[in-house]
N, C-alpha and C positions, 0 to 999 in steps of 0.2 A: 647843300642848297635845297630849299624847300619850294616845291612847285605848288603855288596856290591856283585856285580856279581862274583868277584873272590872268595869271601868267600863261596858263595853258591856252586860254582864249587868244591872247596876244600872239603866241607862237603859231597857233593854227591860222589866224588871220594873216600873219606874215608869210607863211608857206603858201596860202591861197593867192595872195597878191603877187608873190614871186612867180607862181605858176602861171597866172593870167598874163603877166608881163612877158614871160618866155614864150607862151603860146601866141601872143599878139605879134611878137617879133618874128616868130616862125611863119605866121600867116602873111605878114608883110613881105618877107624876103623869100618865100617858098619858090615862086616862079623864077626869081633871079638866080637862086642857087641851082635849080635844075638846069636852067639855060647855061650857067657857068660850066657845069659838069658835061653837058652835051657838047659844048664847044671845045673843051680841053681834051676830052678823051677821043681817041680814034678807034676804029674797029668796032667790035661788039660791045655795045654800051647797055644792052638790055638787062644784064644781070645786076650791075651796079645801080642803074636807075630804078630797077624794081625794088632794091633794098632801100633806096632813099625815099621813094614814094611810099 
């Protein structure tokens, strides 16, 4: 398979679009996910929450 300049640009644009979509979904649901883990876990939550944040 030969990678032309046009194919490389399409691959890079596809990766960028995918990254922006994933980042947008993360921003939309960030607070809900943190609240979900805060409500489920009992006891010392600071270690896990510091990893998630």
